C-alpha positions in Angstrom: -154.7 123.2 -33.5 -155.8 127.0 -32.6 -155.8 127.1 -28.8 -154.7 124.0 -28.1 -157.7 121.9 -29.2 -157.9 119.4 -30.8 -160.7 116.8 -32.9 -158.4 113.5 -31.9 -156.9 112.7 -28.2 -154.3 110.0 -28.2 -153.7 109.1 -24.4 -151.4 106.9 -23.0 -152.3 105.2 -19.7 -149.9 104.5 -16.8 -148.8 107.8 -15.0 -150.9 110.1 -17.4 -154.1 108.7 -17.0 -153.5 106.6 -13.8 -151.1 106.5 -11.3 -149.8 102.7 -10.5 -147.0 101.4 -8.3 -145.4 97.7 -8.5 -142.5 96.3 -7.1 -141.1 93.0 -9.7 -138.3 92.8 -7.5 -139.8 92.0 -4.1 -138.8 88.1 -3.0 -142.3 87.1 -1.8 -143.8 87.6 -5.3 -141.2 85.1 -6.7 -142.2 82.7 -3.8 -145.8 82.7 -4.2 -145.5 82.4 -8.0 -143.5 79.4 -7.5 -145.8 78.1 -5.4 -148.6 78.3 -7.6 -145.8 76.5 -10.5 -145.6 73.8 -8.1 -149.1 73.1 -7.5 -149.7 72.3 -10.8 -146.1 70.2 -10.9 -143.7 72.6 -12.0 -140.8 72.7 -9.6 -139.5 76.1 -9.5 -138.1 77.7 -6.3 -138.9 81.7 -6.4 -135.6 83.1 -7.1 -134.8 80.3 -9.6 -138.5 81.2 -10.9 -137.1 84.7 -11.2 -133.8 84.1 -13.2 -135.7 82.0 -16.1 -138.4 84.5 -16.4 -135.6 87.1 -16.7 -133.6 84.8 -19.1 -137.1 84.3 -21.2 -137.7 87.5 -21.6 -134.3 89.0 -22.7 -134.3 86.3 -25.0 -137.9 86.6 -26.6 -137.1 90.3 -27.2 -134.5 89.5 -29.1 -135.9 87.3 -30.9 -139.0 89.8 -32.2 -136.7 92.5 -32.5 -134.8 90.2 -35.7 -138.3 88.9 -36.4 -139.8 92.4 -36.9 -137.0 94.8 -37.6 -137.9 97.0 -35.0 -135.9 98.9 -32.4 -138.6 98.5 -29.8 -140.1 95.0 -29.8 -142.8 94.0 -27.0 -143.5 90.9 -26.0 -146.4 89.1 -24.6 -145.8 88.0 -21.0 -148.7 85.3 -21.1 -146.3 83.3 -23.5 -143.6 83.5 -21.4 -145.2 82.0 -18.1 -146.8 79.7 -20.6 -143.0 78.5 -21.5 -141.7 78.8 -18.0 -144.2 75.9 -17.1 -143.5 73.9 -20.2 -139.9 73.9 -19.2 -140.3 72.4 -16.1 -142.8 69.9 -17.3 -141.4 69.1 -20.7 -144.0 65.9 -20.9 -146.8 67.9 -19.4 -149.1 67.6 -22.6 -151.7 65.4 -20.5 -150.9 67.6 -17.4 -153.1 69.0 -14.8 -152.2 72.7 -16.6 -155.2 75.0 -16.9 -156.1 76.3 -20.1 -154.8 79.9 -20.8 -152.2 79.4 -18.0 -149.7 82.0 -18.9 -152.8 84.5 -18.8 -153.3 83.1 -15.6 -150.2 83.7 -13.9 -149.7 87.1 -16.0 -152.8 88.4 -13.8 -151.6 87.1 -10.7 -147.9 88.3 -11.0 -149.6 91.6 -11.8 -152.1 91.3 -8.8 -149.0 90.2 -6.3 -146.7 92.9 -7.6 -149.3 95.9 -7.6 -149.1 98.1 -4.5 -151.9 100.7 -5.7 -153.5 101.7 -8.6 -155.6 105.1 -8.8 -157.1 107.4 -11.6 -155.4 110.5 -11.1 -157.7 113.4 -10.0 -159.5 115.2 -13.1 -158.8 111.9 -15.1 -162.1 110.8 -15.6 -164.0 114.6 -15.6 -161.6 115.2 -18.4 -162.1 112.5 -20.9 -166.1 113.1 -20.3 -165.4 116.7 -21.3 -163.7 116.1 -24.4 -166.1 113.5 -25.4 -168.8 115.9 -24.8 -167.2 118.4 -27.2 -167.3 115.7 -29.9 -163.4 114.8 -29.5 -162.4 111.5 -30.6 -160.1 109.4 -27.7 -157.4 106.4 -28.0 -155.7 104.7 -25.9 -152.1 103.7 -26.7 -149.9 102.1 -23.9 -146.7 100.1 -23.4 -148.7 97.5 -21.5 -149.5 94.2 -21.2 -153.2 93.1 -22.7 -153.2 90.0 -19.9 -153.5 92.8 -17.1 -154.1 96.1 -18.2 -157.1 95.5 -19.9 -158.6 94.7 -16.4 -157.0 97.7 -14.8 -158.6 99.6 -17.7 -162.0 97.9 -16.5 -161.4 98.4 -12.9 -160.4 102.0 -13.0 -164.0 102.3 -15.2 -162.1 103.9 -18.4 -162.7 101.8 -20.9 -165.9 103.4 -22.1 -164.7 106.7 -22.6 -162.0 105.3 -25.7 -163.2 104.8 -29.4 -159.8 102.4 -29.3 -157.4 100.7 -27.6 -153.8 99.5 -28.8 -151.5 98.1 -26.1 -148.0 97.2 -27.2 -147.9 93.5 -26.7 -150.9 92.9 -28.8 -148.9 94.9 -31.5 -145.6 93.1 -31.0 -144.0 96.6 -30.8 -144.2 99.4 -28.2 -143.6 103.8 -27.9 -141.2 104.8 -29.5 -141.8 102.7 -32.4 -143.2 105.1 -34.8 -145.6 102.5 -36.1 -147.9 102.2 -33.2 -148.6 105.9 -33.1 -149.1 105.2 -36.8 -151.5 102.6 -36.4 -153.8 104.3 -34.5 -153.9 107.1 -37.5 -154.3 104.7 -40.0 -157.4 102.3 -38.6 -159.1 105.5 -38.0 -158.0 107.9 -40.7 -156.6 110.7 -38.3 -155.6 113.7 -39.8 -152.1 114.6 -37.9 -153.0 118.3 -38.1 -155.9 117.4 -35.9 -153.9 115.1 -33.3 -152.2 115.1 -30.5 -150.4 112.6 -28.5 -150.9 113.3 -24.4 -148.3 111.2 -22.3 -146.2 111.4 -19.4 -143.1 110.4 -20.9 -140.6 112.4 -23.1 -138.7 109.0 -24.5 -141.9 107.1 -25.4 -145.1 109.2 -25.6 -143.2 112.7 -27.2 -140.5 110.8 -29.1 -143.2 108.8 -31.1 -145.6 111.8 -31.5 -142.3 113.8 -33.1 -141.9 110.6 -35.1 -144.9 110.5 -36.8 -145.8 114.5 -37.2 -148.2 115.5 -34.4 -148.1 117.4 -31.5 -147.4 116.0 -28.2 -148.4 117.2 -24.9 -146.3 116.3 -21.8 -148.4 115.6 -18.6 -145.2 116.0 -16.3 -146.3 113.5 -13.3 -142.7 112.0 -13.2 -142.1 115.2 -12.6 -139.3 116.1 -14.8 -136.9 119.1 -13.5 -137.1 122.5 -15.3 -133.5 121.4 -16.7 -134.6 118.3 -17.5 -137.1 119.8 -20.2 -134.8 122.2 -21.1 -132.1 119.6 -22.0 -133.6 117.4 -23.1 -133.4 116.6 -27.1 -137.4 116.0 -27.4 -139.5 119.0 -27.3 -143.1 118.7 -26.1 -145.5 120.8 -27.7 -146.7 121.9 -24.4 -146.2 120.9 -21.1 -149.2 120.7 -18.4 -149.1 119.8 -14.5 -152.5 118.5 -14.5 -155.0 116.8 -17.1 -157.4 119.6 -16.5 -155.3 122.2 -18.7 -156.7 120.0 -21.8 -160.0 122.0 -21.2 -158.4 124.9 -21.8 -158.8 126.5 -25.3 -163.0 125.1 -25.4 -166.0 127.7 -26.1 
């Protein structure tokens, strides 16, 4: 597109639109989760729960990789947390386990591990501007639906998007080409009119290149100049602030 202007913008979420910090290694996190499991009759200690979780995640990813025949599978953590309960209560069909247990624990896991979550400066301003210009906006995130949907709403960003795609729903994640291609196919988006905007070369920019669309790197990591120069994955454009997406509109 001329002047770096596109009709369709596909955004990454974490590290692109919002800044988040989590600590999933904190022993206190696992101790508190274990206490919640204990309250419903599943006898876990914090460290044992953490190890069992890691084992289930690794096994589930391998199984999904084989099942789907993909290099980049994405599991649903709600299923993992539910299986952990079942493992500890094999005869628990009549237990006091609440409905949607896995989703509940996934949300608690996120709330306890999240240190901060804020929208980057200019995020809402630029999304609103692009909508005013008649652009269509989509979200494509390597993320867990069990808690990312709540965080999208917490940041009041849902209304800006014409479609939201989360990897745990799809069973695959960036840079698996089919994940991005689904957005193009579902909405009839022309590759020449569409751009992927994200903060990660190996996922966001790589998946854009894989399906033949432009990729804009919003360099929030940030990558150093040397890293950008030496990377085999080259973005169409590098910007330091999302506000740069407004350039080119008249």
